[in-house]
N, C-alpha and C positions, 0 to 999 in steps of 0.2 A: 556403122563404120568398120567394126572388126571383120565382118563378112566381106566387105569390100577390099580390104586389104588382103586377107586371105585370099581373095580370089585372083590377086595379081599374079600369084605363083604358087604352084603345089610344093616348092622347095623350101618356102618360107616358113619359120616357126614364129607364131604370133602370141605375144604375151601382153595382156591388158593391165594397166595400172588402175589402182583404186584410190591411192592416197599419195600425198606428197612424199617423196623419198622413195617410191617403189621404182621408178624408172632407173634411178642410180644403182639400186640393189640388184635389179634384174640384169642390168649391164654387166656389173660385177661378176654375177653367176654365168653368163654368158661367156665371159672371158675365161673363167675358170673351167668351163666345159669344153673349151677349145674352139668356139666360133671365131672366124676370122673376119666376118663382116657383121656388123651390128648396126641395124637401121633405128633411127628415131623417127616415130610417126606422131607428129603433134607440132606444138608451137615452140617458141623460143625457150620457154620453161623445160619442157620435155627434153629438147635438144642439150640444154644444160646439164641437166642431171644425167643423161646418157653420157655426155662427155667426161663428166666427174667420175663416172663409173668404169670408163675405159681409159682414162689418162694414164700414160706410160706404158700401156700395153701394145703389143704387136698386132693390132687389128685396125679396120678401116670402117670409117662412119659413113653411113648413107642416111639421107634425110627424106622423108615424105612430109611435106608441109601441109598439115591438116589442122592445125590449131587455130586459135583466134589470130595470131600474128606469128610469121616466122621471118623475121628481118634476116636472119643469118642465110635462110634459103634464098632469099631475094638477093643478097650479097654475092652468093655463090653462081646466080643464074639458074637455079632450079626453078621449074614451072610451077607456078601457084594455082591452087584450085584446079588441078588436073592430075588426079592419081596416076594415071596411065603414062603420062608424060613424064612425071616425076620418077616412076619405076623404070622408065626406060633408061633414065640417066643412070640408075643403080646397075641395070643390066649391061649397059655399054662398059661399065668397069674402069672408067677413065679416073685417075686418082690424082688428087692434088695435095701437096705438102704445104701446110700453112702453119703459121705461128699459133702456139696455144696460151694466151695470156692467163694470168692468174692474179687473184687478189688474196693476200695472206694464204690461206692453204686451200683456196676454192679457185677452180678454174672457170673460165668463161670464154664465150667465143666471139661475141659481137660488142657488148657495152657494159660499163660500169657506171652507176650513177651515185653521187655522193651529195646529200643535201636535198634540194628541192625535188628533184626526179625521184629519189627514193622516199621521200615523204609522200609523194602522190601515190606511189606503187602501194606504200604501206597503207594508206588510207582508203583507196579504192578496193573495197573487199568484193569477194565473189558474189555476194547478194546484191551488192551496190551495183556492180556492172551488170547483172542479169536484169535489174529493175530499170536501169537507165541507158545501158548500152554505152557507146562512145562518150555520151554526155557526162557519164560519171566521172572520168577522167578530167573533163573541163571544170566541174564542180570542185572536184577534189583540188585541182589547181588553183582555183581562186580562194580556196579556203587555206591552203598552206602558204600561198604568197602573202596573205593577210599577216602572217605571223612575223615576228622578229627574226631577221637572217642571222644564220650563225655566223662566226668568223672562222674560215677554214684556211689553213697553211699548206701551201702545195711546194714540196722540194724536189726538183728533177735531178736526174742522174749526174748532171754538171755541178750540182750544189746550188744552183740559182733557186732563191726562194720568191714565192708569188702568193698573192692572198685574193680570196673572193668570197661570195655567198654560197654558190654551189658549182659542182664541178662534174663534167662528163669525160669519161675516159673510154676510148674506142679501139677496136682493131680494125673494123671496116669502115666504110663511108657511111652507111645509112644509120639513121635514128628514127624509131617509131613507125617504120615503113619507109616509103621512098623519098624521104627527106634527107638529102645529103648535108650531114652536119661537118664531118671530118673529110674536108676536101681533098687532101693529099694522103689518105689512108690507103695502105695496101696490106693485104692478108699475110704476106710472107716477106715484108720488108724488116722485120725484126725491131719495129719501133711501136711504141704505143702513141696515139694521137690523143692530146689533151686540150679540152676547151674549158676555161675558167670564166664563169660570169660574175662580175664584181657586184652587182646589185640584185634586189629581190622584191620590189615593190610591185603592185599590180601593173603599173604603167610600165615598168622596166621589163617584167614577163611578156607582156603583150609586145612590146617593141622587140624583144629577142625573137619571139616566135614568128613575127612578121619578117624579121630580116632572115631567119632560117628558111622559111618558105621561099624567099625570093634569092636566097643564096648569097646574100651579103653581110651576114654576121661578123665575119671575120675583120670586117672594115669597121665595125663600131668600136669606139674608143675605150668602152667598158667591157670589151670581151678579148680574152688573149688565147690564142691558139698556138701550140708547139707540139713537136714530136721528142720523144725521149725513150731510153731502153727501159728505164724504170722511174717510178715516182711514188714519193712518200706523201700521204695526205692525212693531216691531223687537225684537232680542234680541241679548245678546252671544255666543249660541251658534247653531250651524246648526239652526234650527227649521224643519221642512219646511211647505210650503204645497201645498194642493191646490184646483183650481176644477172645480166640478160633478164631482168624483169622480176627476179626472185630476191626477197630480203634475206639478207646474210649476217648483218650484224651492224656495229657502229664504229666510228672512227676510234683509233688510228688504223689505217690500213697502208700496206705497201704493194703496189701494182708492179708487175714484171711478166716474165714469160717462162714457162715450164722448159725443163732441160730437153724434153722429147716433144717434137713437133707433132701436129695431128695430122692423120691421113683421111681424106675425105673424098668421096665420089662426087663429081661435079662435072659440068660442061666444059668445054675447052675454054680457057681464059681469053678474054676479048683481048686482041692485040693492042688495041688502043689504050688499055689499062695496065698493061704488063708492067711488072716492078721493075725497077732499075737493077 
C-alpha cells in the first residue's frame, strides 16, 4: 500500500505507522516541520489520530480512505476504494471549514459512543476481527447487550437532563458506514447531534438496529434525538467512551467544540445538504 500511495505523487512525503499513537505523533512533527497539508491515509482511527496531531494548527487535512472503514470520508463525499480519485480531490485543493468536536481533551470528527457502542469496540479485538470479520461485531454486540445496562445521565447546554442506557454523539449524519443515524446533522452548523437509547435488551437492540436501517429510529418512543452546542454525560458506574472507533476512557465526559475549526480537502458540498 505504501508503494501505491507514494506513486500518486513525487511531491508526497510518505510515513508509515507501526503502532497506536504513531499517526498523531507524526502529524505533530509534520506541523513543527512546516508542512501545510497533511494527509491521513487509513480508516477512521488513523484520521482521528492525525486530527488530534494537527488540531489548532494552521494546516489543511487531506484524506485517503484506505482503512477498514472511513465514515468521515463518506460523509465528505470523498471517493472510497479508489486511491486515484481520492487523490484527485486533494490535488484539486477545494477546502471546507468544518466544526471540530471534542470529548474532554480529545478531538473527534464523526462520532462519539458512550456505553453499548463503546463496549462493542472494546470487546472486538484485532484478533477477533481478523478471525471472524464483520461477524465479530455482531457477536460482541450480542454479548454486551446481555449485560445489565448502565444508567447514563445526559445534560444538554440548555440544562435539560435526560437519561438512557447508551448514547451516541455525532458531528455528521452517518454511523458505521452508510447508515444515517443523525438525520439533521451538518458538519458546519456548530451543533452536536445526540441520540439517547433508553433500553438495552437483545430485543431492544435488534429493534433499534432495524429502525436505523429503515430510517425511522427517531420515531421510536424510547429513542430521543436532539441537537446542542455541548453536552455532559455521566454515570455512577465506569461506562466506556469511544471516539471515532477508538477507546479513550470512561465517564464522565463533556462534549463540545474546539475553538478552531478544521480545514479539510473535500469535493464541493451537495447543495441539497447545504447548512443553514
